[in-house]
N, C-alpha and C positions, 0 to 999 in steps of 0.2 A: 448554561447559556450556549447557544449555537454560534460559536465564534466565527466559523466559516461564513455563516449567513450575515453576521454583523459586518465583517470586513468586506464583504462583497458590495456593501452600500457606499463604500468610500473609495473612489477611483485612485486617489493618491497612494493608497496602501499597496497597489500593484507594483509600485516602484521598489527597488531594492534598497530600502532605507528604513530605519527604526525610529519612529517619532516618539520621543519621550520628553518633549518640551511643550506639552499640550496646554499647560497653564498659561503659556505665552500666546497660544493660538492653536486650536484643534484643526484637524483636517475637515474638509467640507463634504457634506453628503452630495452624492451625484444627483439626487432628485432636486436638491436646492439649486444646483447649477442649471438643471433643466428648466426649472420654473423661472429663474432669472432670465434665461435665454428666451423662453416663451413670452414673458412679459415684454421684453424689449422688441421682439418681432411683431407681436400681435396687439399690444396695447400701450405703446410708448408715446403717450400724449399727456397733456396737462389735464388735471381733474377739474370737474365742475362745468364743463362745456355741455351744450345741448345735443351734440352729435353722438352717434351710436358708439363709436370707439371709446370716447371719453366716458360715456355711461358704463361701458363694459369695464374700463379700468377702475372706475370708482367702486363698482360692485365687487370686483376682485379684491381690492384693498380693504373695503369695509368688512368683507367676510373673513379675510385673513386676520385683521386686528381683533375682530370678535373672537376668533379661535385662539388668538394669543391671550386674550383676557381669560378665557376658559382654562388655558394651559397653566396660568399662574394663580388661578382661582380668584381673580379680581371680581368685584361685584358689578362692574360696568365697563364697557369697552373704552369709555372716555378716560378711564383711570390709567390707560396705557399710553405713555409718551415715548415715541420712537426718536432716536437721535444717532449721531455718528459714532459716539463712544460713551462709555460710562463716565469718563473724565469730563467730557463736555456737558453731559446731562446733569451731573452733580454741580458743576460750575453754574449752570443755568438755575438750578434749584437754589443755590446759595445766594445768588444775585437777586432772585425773585423773592424768596421768603424773608430775607433780611431787610427788605424795604419796610416791613412792618415791625422791626425790632428797634430798640433804642439803646443808647450808650449805657453800658453797665450790665446789659443782658449777657448771659453766659452760654457757651457751647462746650460740650465735652467731646474730645476726640481720643483715639487710642494710639499707642505707639506700635501697634501690630498691623495697622491698616496700610494698604497701598495709598500713596499720596493722593490719589483721585478723591478719596473721602477724608482727606486731611487738609491739604492746601487751600481748597475752596472755602474752608471754614476758618483756618488760621489767618487767611488774608483779610478777614473781617475785623481783625484787631485794629486795622487802620480806621475803622468806623467806630471804635470804642467798644467792640464786643470782646468780652473776656473769654479766653480759651483755657480750659483745664485739660490735663492729659491723664487718661486712665491707662496705667501701665501694666503689662503682664508681669507675673511673678517670674524672675529670671531663672529660677530653679525648675519650676513646673511648666513654664512657658504658657501658663493659663491666665486668662483675665478673671479676677476674683470679683464676685458680685458685691462683696462687702466693701471693696475699694471704690466701686461705682457709687454705692450709697453714700459714702463719705464725701464724694465730690458733688453730689446733687444738692441744689439749693432752690429756694423759691425764685431765683433769677435764671435758672436753667431753662433755656428755650428748646434745646435739641441735643441729643446724644448721637454721635456718628460712630458706627461700629461695623466691623467686618463680620460676615456670617462665617466665613472660613478664611483663615490667613493664607495668602498665596505663597508664603514661605513655610510656615509651621504645619499647614494642612489641618489644623485644629478646627473642629466644628463647635462654634460657640452656641450656647443655649438661648437662641434669639427670642423664643416665646417667653422665657423667664425674664430675660433682660427687658423686653418690651413692657412687661407688667410692672417691673420696678420703675422704669422711666415714666410710665403713664401715672403711676401712683404719686410721683413727684410733680406731676403737672406739666411734663415736658413731652416733646415729640422724639421719635426715633427714626434715624435714616440708616439703612443697612446696605452695605456693599456686598452683593451676592455673587460677584464675578467668579470667585474660586469655588463656589458652592454649586451653582446652577448646572455645570456639566455633569455632576455626579448624583444629585438628589432632586426630587420634585420640589418645586417652589409652590408654597401655599400661603399667600400673603394674608388671607383672611384668618386662617387658623393661628398664625403667629401674631396677628393684630399689629403689624408694622404700619407706620405712617408713610414711609417712602422705602422703596426697594429697587435696586439697580443690578443689571448684569449685562454682559457683552455677548452677543450672539456668535461672534467669531471664535468664542471659546466654548460654544455649545453647538459645534458642528455646522455653523452657518457662515454667512458673509460678515464683513466688517461693519457691524451695526450694533446698536445697543438699545436697551429698554429701561425706562424708569416707570415704576408704579408709584402712584400717589393716591391717597384717599380722595375721593371726588370733592368733598366739601373743602378740603385743604387746598386742592388745586384751584378750585373755583374762587376761593376767598383771597388768594394771594395774587399780586400783580404778575403779569407775564413780561416777556422781553420782546414781543412782536410789535407791529405797527400800532400807532396811537388809536386807530379806529376799532381795534379788537375789544370785545366786551368781556367782562369777568367770566361769563359762562362759555367762552370760546375755548373750551378745553378738549383736546390737548394742544390745539393749534397755536395758542398764544405762547407756548413754550417751544415751538418748532419753527423758528424763523427760516424762511425760504422753503418751508414744508419739509417733509421727511423723504428719504430716498424710496421711490416707488418700487423699482424693480427688485432691490434687495429685500424690501419688506415683503413683497409677494413671494420671494424665495424662501422666506421663513415657513411657508406652508409645508415645505418638504421636511423640516425638522419635526413639526407637529405630527405629520403623517407617519414619520419614521417611528416615533415612540408609540403610536397606535398600532402600527403594523408589527412592531417587535413583539408586543403582547399577543397579537393574533397568531403570529408564526409559532411562538412557543406553546401556546395553548391549543393550537391546531383546531380552532373552532369548537372545542369541547365545552367552553364556558362562555355564556353571553355576558359581556361586560359593557358598561357605559364608557364613554370616552374618558372621563376622569379616572375611572377604575383601570382602564388600560394604561394610562400614564402611571398610576400607582404601581401596577404590576411590572411595567418595564423598568422603572427606576429602582424597585426592590431587587430585581434581577441584577441591575447594574451595580448596586451597592454590594450585594453578596459576592459577585464576581470580582469586583475591584478589591474587596477585602482579601481575597486569595492572592491577588497580584501584590498588594502592599505587604502582606505577611511574608511572602516569598522573598521579597527584596529586603525587608527589615530584618528578617532572620539572619540573612547574610551580613548585613551592615552591623548588626548588634554583636556579631561574632568576631569582628575586627577590633581589637583592643584600642587601637589608635584613632578610631572613628567615634565622633560624638554626634548623635542624632539631635538636630535642633527641632524639637517638637516631641510629640508623643511617640514612644518607642514601639508601640504595638500597632497592628494593622486593623484594630477594632473599628468596624464600620460606623459604630455609634459615636466614636470619638474623633475620627479623622477621615479625610479623603486621601487617595493615593498620591498626594503631592508631598514629596519626601525630601527634606533638606539635611545636609550633614557637613561637617568639617573634619579634616584629618590633621593629626598633630604634626606630621612630617611633610605634608604637601600643601602648597597653595591651592585654593579651590580652582583657580584658573588653569593651573597645570594639569589637574586631574581631568577637567572637562576637555581640554584640547587634545589629550591623549585618546579621547573617545572619538574624535572627529574622523580619524582614518579607519575606525571600525564601522563607520556608517551608522553611528548611533547619535541621535541629536539630544543632548542634555545641555544644561546651562549653568553658569556661575554668576554671582553678583548679588545685588540687593533687591532686584525686582521691584523697584520703586517703593519698597517698604524700608526706606532709608533709616527712619528713626529706630526701627527694630534692630537692624544690623548695627547701627551706632551704639545703641544701648546695650547690646550683647557683646560689644567690643570685637566685632568680627570684620571690621573694615580692613584690618591689616592682613587678613586671610583672603582678601578680594571677595569678601562675602561668603556665601554658602555654595555648595554644589546642590543643584536642585534637579530631581527626577520627578516629572509630573506625568503620571500614567492616567489613561482613561480606559473605557471598557472595550475599545477595539485593540488595545495592546494584548499580547499573549504571554502565557507563562514561558514559552520558548524564547520570546524576546527578552524577558526579564533574565532568563538564564544566560543569554548571550551577553547581557550587560554585566552580570556577575562574573562571567568568565573573563571579560575584558578588564574588569576591576582587579581580578586576581593576578593579572600580568604585572600590575604596578604596586599592589599593596602586599 
């Protein structure tokens, strides 16, 4: 991968700082900033009016949302719901879908998810919904499908699960999990926030019912997306004004509408992954847009595996360090979101020693509180987390390792 080309697309990388807290929020593409600026200057009006500028704004956003649907392989543009955050979109989903549930119905959550895909469901206990918890194996750090099957019943309405843990970095086999869930007659809701920056999203191939992620962790602005199968979104109540009809999808889930300029800015992300493929293939192979996405994300996965392996090789060599998650850099098993604890140091102390090195990493529970509690890591102030993406370099990883060697 042409890392010089990649880094040239992110203006913030010109600053003298190493960004390794990317799971908390990635740096933004310059093209996305330009598109946001363009929208605000040239089409910053309300949609639906008869005058030309409003028509132009509507056309811009309709085209962008259609492209987003193609980006995640949705079957219809109305299956894309835009909102301010994954947390808010999942809360809206829980409030909407649960209106059709009754006391005694069941929801399964995991202890490895970010609270965005947990609290919105556990709060339904107040309405008489029973919550079951699918827990990771504390030794392998894996969710076992046999444990899920034991929790499913004829009362299970929905299983809420992360695609990739924002602490463990583990990639869960969502396609297999979805099949198990559907065979039990339930729906599946997947938090893809920690997955989407690293791998291509394909909602149809996985047969998921709902899928969410945050664009500000996929090189864009602070905005999020929720996919839902169209018939499910149509048949559930929304939270918008009383005069909205069942087929007013996605608007009935977007009170106050969505953010126009930030949504238009997403165009820059889609183009980036197209242009990445074009740049590396140098026009030698004619590809469709979806094939370009596949090509780019394959390159990202292969490159990130090198970064992850480089860091993990070092961490695995330090006897007092315990990796919280898979200890290999295998791209089929994990993304380069890497967590660890040290026998002799608090996680907070390790991270703060990196600040003066101009390296941004982080410690804590990362809102995966139940995971940190169940692994008895609260007394360590949680884990040290290094979250890499494809604009990071091997040289940056080496600088982090050198900084670690000063204290370990």
